[in-house]
N, C-alpha and C positions, 0 to 999 in steps of 0.2 A: 644269381641276383640280377644280372643284365637282362636275362630272359624275362624275369618278373617285371622289370621296368618297361620293357618293350610291350609286354602284355597289358600293363596299366595304360600306357600311352595309346595303344590300339583301341582299348575300351573307351577312353576319353574322346578319341576322334570319332568313333561311331556314335557315342552319346551326343557329342556336339553337333554332328551332321543331322542326327535325328531331331534334336531340339530346333535347329535352324529350319528344318523342313516343316516341323510342327508349327513354328512361329509364323512361317509363310502362310500356312493354311488358316491359322487363327486370324491373321491380319487381312484376309480376304473378306470383304463385306458382301454377303450374298444379296443384299438389297441395293447394291451399287455396282452393277455388272461392268466389267472392264470393256466388254464388247457391246456397242450400242445396237439394239435391234431396230431395223428400219421401220417396222410396223408401229413401234412405240413413238418414233419421231413423226410418222405420218398422222397418227391420231392427234398429237399435239398441234400439228400444222392445220389440220382440217378444223378441229374444234376451236382453236384460237382465232382462225380467220372467220369462220361462220358466226361464232358468237359476237365478234366485233361488228360484222355486217348487220346482225339483228339489232344490236345496241345502237348503231348509228342510224338505222332506219327509224327506230323509236325516237331517238333524241333529236334528230335533225331531218333525215330524209323524208319521213312522212309529213313533216311540217312544211318544209320548203316546197314539196310537191303538192301541197294543199290536200292531202288525205286527212290530216288532223290539224287541230288548232289548239293553242294553249289558252286555258281560261284562268290560270293562276301564274303570276310572274312570267309574262309572255316575252321573255328576252329573245329567244330564238325566233319567235314569230314576228318580232319587230326588228329583226335583222341586226341585233346587237351581238355581232359575231366576233368576239375577241378570242374565244377558245372553243368554238363549237365542235371541232373535230379532233379525234385522237387517231386519225388514219395514219399519220406519219409514224408516230412512235410504235404503234401496234404493228404496222406493216414491216418496218425494218427489224423489229424484234422477232417476228415470226419468220421472216426471210432468212435469218441465220440458221434456223432449223431446216428450212427448205434447202439451203445450200448443203448442209450436212447430210440430208436425206439423199440428195443427188450424188454426193461424193461416195457415200456408202454403197449406193446402188452401182456406181461405176467400179469401185474396188472389187465388189463381189459379183460383178456381171449380172446384176438384177435389173434388167432393162425396164421392167414395169415400174419399179420405184423411181427410176430416173425419169420416166415419162410423167408419172404423177407429180414429181417435184417440179417439172417444167410447167405443167398445167397450173399448179398452185402458184408458182412464181408469176406466171402471166396474169392470173386472176388478181393477185395482190398488187403487182406493179400497175396494172390498168386501173384498179381502184384508186391508187395513190395519185397517179398522174391526172386522172379525171377530176380530182379534188383540187390539186395544187398547180398543175401544169408541168413546167420543167422541174426536174429533181435528179439527184444522183442515181444513175442506173448502171452505166457501163463500168464505173469505178466504185460502185457501192459495195459494201461488205467485204472489203479487202484489207481490213486492219490487221489480220493475222496471216496474210500471205508472206511469202519469202521476201517480196519487195512490197511492204505494206503501204497502203494509201490511207492517210488519216484525214485528209481534207479533199474528198472526192468532188470532181467537177459535176455540174448539173448538165444533164442531157436535155436537148429540146424535146418537146412532146412528140414532134414528128419523128425524131430518131428513136424515141422510146417505143412508139407504136410499131415502127418497122422491126425493131428488135423482138418485140413480143410476138408478132406474127411469125417470125422465123422460129421462135422457141416453140410455139404451138405446132408448127409444121414438124419440127423435130420430135415433139412429144407423140404426134400421130404415127411417126415412123417407129418409135421405140416400143410403144404399147402393142402387145401381141399375146397370143395364147402360149408362146414359147418364152415369154419374158420373165418367168418366175412367178410363183404363187404370191398373191397380194393378201396378206393376212391382216386381220383387225381393221378391215375397211369399214369405217363407220358411216361413210357416205354411200357407197355402192355395194356393201357386203350383203351376201345372201343369208339364208338361215344359219349357216356356219360361219358367218362374218368373213367369208372369202370373197374378195372383190373380183369384178368382171372387167378385164382390160378393155373389152369392146365398149362398155359404157363410158370408161374414161376417154377412149378415143372419140366417142360421140360428143362428150363434153368439150374436149380440145377443139374439135372442128366447129361446134356450135358457138363457143367463145370466139373463135376466129371470125365467124359471121358477125357477131356483135361488134367486134373491133373494126372490121371492114366497113360496116354500116356507120359506125360512129365517126369515122374519119372521112366519110363519103363527100362531105362538103369541100374537102381539099384534095382527096385522091380518088380517082375513078375506081370503084370496087367491082365493076361488072365482070371483068375477066377472071378475077380471083374467085368471085362467088360462082360463076359458071363452072370453073374448074372443080369446085367442091360438089356442086349439084350434078354435074355430068359424069362423075365417077364415084358413086356411093360405095363401091367396094373398097376404094382407096381412101375415101373421105366420108365415113359414116357420120351422120348428124342425128339429132333427136327426131324421132318419127312418131312418138306417142308419149303420153304421160308416164309410162313405165320407165322412160329414159330420164325423167326429171332429176336434176342434181339438187336434192333437198336433204337436209340433216334432220333425222327423226330424233326427237328428245324423249327421254323416258323418265324414270323416277330419279330422285336426288342421288348423286350430285349432278346428274346430267339433265337438268331441267332447262326448258326454254328460258333464255336469259332474263326476260322481263318478269318472270315469276318471283324474283327476289325483291320486287318493287313493293313498297307499302301501298295500301289501298288509296290513301290520299293523293300520292304522287300519280298513281294510275289514273285517277279521275281528273287530274289537272290537264290531261290531254283528251280532247273530245273529237268527234267526227267533224270534219271541216264542212262548211256550207257549200264549198265548191264541189266536193265529191257527192254530198247528199243530194244536191240539186240534180246532178247528172243521173244518178242512180234512181232517184224517185221519178224523174221525168220519163224514164224508159221502163219503169218497173223491173229494173235489173235484179235478177235473183240473188246476186252476190251481196246485195245490201244487207240481207238478214244474217250473213256470215261475217261480213266486215264489221258490223256494228250491232249494238243492242237497241231495242226500241226505247224511246225516252221513258223515264220513270213515271212522268205525269200521264202519258198515254197508257202505260201498263195499269196504273191505278184506275184510270177512267174506264178502261176496257173491262176490268174486273166488275165494275158496277154497271156494265152494259151501256156505257156512254161513249161509244165510238170505237174505231179500229186502232190497232197499234200503229205508232208513227215513228219514223226515223228522221231525225233532223240534226243539223249541224250548226256550228257557230262560225262567223266570218273570221278569217285569219287576221290577226292584229286588231281584234275588236277593241272598241274604246273602253276605258276603265269604267265609265258610267254604266255600260251594259254587261260588265263582268262581275256583278254582285253575286252573292251566293244563290240568289233566286234563279240564276241561269241553270243551275245544276239539273233540275228536273225537266228542263225544256230541251236539252240537247243530249245526243247519244254518246255513250262510251263506246270503245271498240268492242268487238265481239268476244264472247266467252271462250272462243278457241285460243285467244291470246292471253287471257288472264282471268282467274277466278278468285284467288286469294294468295297471300304470300306463301311461296314454296309449295303450291298445289300444282301437280302436273296438268298440262293443257295439251290440246291437239295440234297446236301450231308447229310448223317445221321451219327450220332455217333455210331460206331459199337462196341458192346460188344461181340457178338458171332453170328455166322451164321450157317445155315444148311449145307452150303458148307464145313465149317471147320469140322463139325461132320462127313460128308461123307468121307473126307480124313482121319480122325482118324480111321474110320471103315475100309477103304481101306487098311491102313497100318496094322491094327490088323488082317485082313483076309489074307493079303499077308504073314504075319509072322506065320500064323497058329494058332493064339490065339482064333479066332472065326470061325464058319462056315460061308458060304456065299462067294460071288464072289468079290475078290479084284477089278477085272475089272469093275464090275457093280457099286460098290461104287465109284470108280475112275471117271468114266464118269458122274455119278450123281453129284459129287463134281464140275466138270467143268461146267456142264449145269446149275446147280443152281447158281453158281457164275455169269455166263454170264446173266442169267435171272434176277438176282437181280439188276445188273447194267443197264440192259435194262429197268427195271421197274422204277428205280429212275431217270434215265437220259432222258428217252423218246426217245432214239436213236433206230433205227431199226437194232439191232444187235441180233445175235443168234449163238448158238453153232451148226453149221450145220454139217452134216455127213462128208462133205469134209474137214472141219476144224479138226474134231476129228480124221480123217484118215491121217492127216499131219504127216510127220516125226517129231519126238520129241514131239508129242502129242499122237499118236496112242499107245494104251496099248500093252506092250510086257512083258511077264512074266520074261524074263531074265534081264530086266532093270526096273522092277516094282518099286523098292525102290526109284530110282532116279526120275522116272516119277511122282510118288505120291508126293514126297517131293518138286519137282519143281512146280507142279501145285498148291500145297497147298501154297507155297510161293507167287505165282501170285495172288491167291484168297485172301490172307491175307493183301493185299495192304491197307495201311492207317488204319489198325486195331491195334491200341494201339502199343505195342512193341512185339506183338506175333510172327511176322516173324523173328525177331532177336533171340528170345528165341528158336524157332524151329531150326534155323540154328545152334545155340549153341548145341542143342541136337543131330542133325543129320549130320551136315556138308553139308547140301544140301540147295541151290546150292553151288558149290565149288567157293566161292567168292575169288577174288584177292584183297588183302588189298589196301587201297587207294594209288594212285600213289605217292603222297607226304604225309608222315605221321610222327607223333611224337611218335610212339610207337613201333619202331623196326620192322616194317612190320608185326605187329600182330593186328588183329581185336579185339577190347575190348570185354570182356565177362561179365562185371559187372560195377557198379558205385561205387565210393568211398562213405563211410559212411559220413554223415554230420559232419563237423568239431566240431559242438556243442557237439556231443557225447563224444569227447575226454575230454571235460570239465565237462559236467553235469552227465555223466555216465561212467567215465573213467575206473573204475575197471572191469565192465562187458564188456565194449568195448574191453579191452585188452584180456580178457578171450576168447572172440569170435574170435579174429584174431589169437590167439594161436592155437585154434582148426581148424579154417577154412583156415588160410593162410594169407599172407600179405594183408593189406588194399590197394590194387591197382586194376587197371582195367583189369589185366590179371589173377587174381586168379579165377580158375574155380569153378563153383557152384557144389553142391553135385550131382545133377542129370546129369551133363555132363559126 
């Protein structure tokens, strides 16, 4: 009898163990993996950042840089900036995933993912500080640390820039052929979606050039730029359009962000008179890519009554001139940016291009910071910009010798600074908020403030901090504005 009891007990133990094991298997969710894949985080980081850059270019950057103008409800154009930017909330949200990507790379000894995380971190933080100035950096994103920081101090913009340059230096060191395979790289992936660490190194060092030039009014960049250019093996940078950091959009759900816009909202933003005047004056081939001919000229041309025309509207135009009759007289942006709701277009999300790097080097050469010809870099910047838009649009455009010899395009040493700044502005079209930042740094082009504006005829130079900071981090917020200046849209940034 005892033997029988022992037998039953043994059977029950086996059954219980088996059931527990089966329950563990059943309770595992195959759609919610316990181990996070770094490539999935990387996709989220890249797409979330670049989509935000495209949206901010459309909503604010293009307008304040006078590429476009509003013809309906012109609040942004008239500098009514109570909540123009979402850079803060988007940036800190994505940066959590950036930190996780770095930590996973560190734990698994995947140096390339660590390097990519640092590049994206530098890109995001530089975008944020160039919009707001001082902000939480060294103590940011530490709410889950062993010693959590819930009210982070604001770092000065000067210290943030120093930190970002160090992070890009570290990224350049980490990225290598031996740093682990980069899977699912939607920015630099080849046909098999495997990323190239060399291209990420080039982006790291090219971003470093951007930051060095941006702070050049306050910190002499000559030695740092020379260090990069004199050692291309250690510090590779963009050398052709094939190095461009641009996100290619495909079919739904990965569409160019603006394609979800209704047609009426799309037509509420038109080509700015500022840009159309520059491009028409020089017969710039990019005009026919950046914008569509006016509908009035299209109809007239069909009847044999004149050529196609591209025209813009003044920023902050008066209400009297913004009646519906203006629609046929001014250009919409080009069809590479929008055709209809949810229809794929050819536009890419631009992070940085070879053209921008060329203009950075042109300015550095013109100021005597580096050897080399400012003129050569200048023309290379124009040609590579035109070639880029030729490639993605499919239009038969080119930077011909006749165009490059045109007045206001032809390089002249006496006017080099203005020429370089103006052509850089044209090339930065629809590139995040970069043209606005460059105007703040250089004053080129010499914009006229919006005709009707709410800011005393001053073009804004920053955004207000989110109002939540006055509640959740009030002490550090107040310290920041005591050092930086009033929290308004006219307080200059450190590097201005």
